[in-house]
C-alpha positions in Angstrom: -6.2 240.7 -102.6 -8.5 242.8 -100.6 -9.5 242.3 -96.9 -12.9 241.1 -98.3 -11.2 238.5 -100.4 -9.2 237.3 -97.4 -12.4 237.0 -95.3 -14.2 235.2 -98.0 -11.4 232.8 -98.8 -10.9 232.0 -95.1 -14.7 231.3 -94.7 -14.5 228.9 -97.6 -11.4 227.3 -96.1 -13.0 226.9 -92.7 -16.1 225.3 -94.2 -14.2 223.3 -96.8 -14.7 219.9 -95.2 -18.4 220.4 -95.0 -18.5 221.7 -98.6 -16.6 218.6 -99.8 -19.1 216.3 -97.9 -21.8 217.9 -100.0 -19.8 217.4 -103.2 -19.3 221.1 -103.6 -16.1 222.1 -105.4 -14.6 225.5 -104.7 -12.6 227.6 -107.2 -11.6 231.2 -106.7 -11.0 233.7 -109.6 -9.1 237.0 -109.4 -7.0 239.1 -111.7 -3.9 238.6 -109.6 -1.2 236.6 -111.1 -0.3 233.0 -110.2 2.7 234.0 -108.0 0.4 236.2 -105.9 -2.1 233.4 -105.7 0.5 230.9 -104.5 1.6 233.3 -101.7 -2.1 233.9 -100.7 -2.8 230.1 -100.7 0.3 229.5 -98.6 -0.3 232.3 -96.2 -4.0 231.4 -95.5 -3.6 227.6 -96.0 -6.3 227.4 -98.6 -7.3 223.9 -99.7 -8.8 225.1 -103.1 -7.6 226.3 -106.4 -7.3 230.0 -107.4 -7.5 230.9 -111.0 -5.4 233.7 -112.3 -7.6 235.7 -114.7 -4.8 238.2 -115.6 -6.4 239.1 -119.0 -9.9 239.4 -117.5 -11.4 237.0 -120.0 -13.2 234.9 -117.4 -14.4 237.9 -115.6 -15.7 239.5 -118.8 -17.5 236.2 -119.9 -19.3 236.0 -116.5 -20.2 239.7 -116.7 -18.3 240.7 -113.5 -15.6 242.9 -115.0 -17.2 246.2 -114.4 -16.6 249.9 -113.9 -16.3 250.7 -110.3 -16.1 254.0 -108.4 -14.1 254.7 -105.2 -13.9 258.2 -103.8 -14.9 259.6 -107.2 -12.2 257.7 -109.1 -13.5 255.3 -111.7 -11.7 252.2 -112.6 -12.3 248.7 -113.9 -12.4 245.7 -111.5 -14.2 242.5 -110.5 -17.6 242.8 -108.9 -17.6 240.2 -106.1 -20.0 237.5 -107.2 -20.4 233.8 -106.6 -21.6 231.5 -109.3 -23.1 228.1 -108.1 -22.6 225.7 -111.0 -24.4 222.4 -111.0 -23.2 218.9 -112.0 -24.1 219.6 -115.7 -21.9 222.7 -115.8 -24.9 225.1 -115.8 -25.3 228.1 -113.5 -27.7 227.1 -110.8 -27.6 230.4 -108.9 -25.8 233.8 -109.0 -25.0 235.3 -105.6 -24.3 239.0 -106.1 -24.3 240.2 -102.5 -22.3 237.9 -100.2 -21.4 238.1 -96.6 -17.7 237.4 -96.9 -17.2 236.1 -93.3 -20.1 233.6 -93.7 -19.7 232.6 -97.3 -19.3 228.9 -96.9 -22.7 228.7 -95.2 -24.2 230.9 -97.9 -22.8 228.6 -100.6 -24.3 225.5 -98.9 -27.7 227.2 -98.4 -27.6 228.4 -102.0 -27.1 224.9 -103.4 -29.9 223.6 -101.1 -32.2 226.4 -102.5 -31.2 225.6 -106.1 -32.1 222.0 -105.9 
């Protein structure tokens, strides 16, 4: 997990009760394995599920498994993206640029806009 992942997860944790009041479910997805997820959940007291996408199938289906570039080195990784999925299971909004420290507020605002 990156520092950005930690900030984003903690923002969702801190806003979780308000998200639940609005019937918003939270799921996190990363390519880390279940053991790493369980440690991360315990360390940061996360009240939501993290999905271990170790084979990248979920990331590929959602189009977020992409080539990245850091300091001239190319590699494959997940592009940080949030998908707001409505009650019918349809994507209501895609958030490609998120403010990790304020993400719970962004999610609530995103659902309000999508309605």
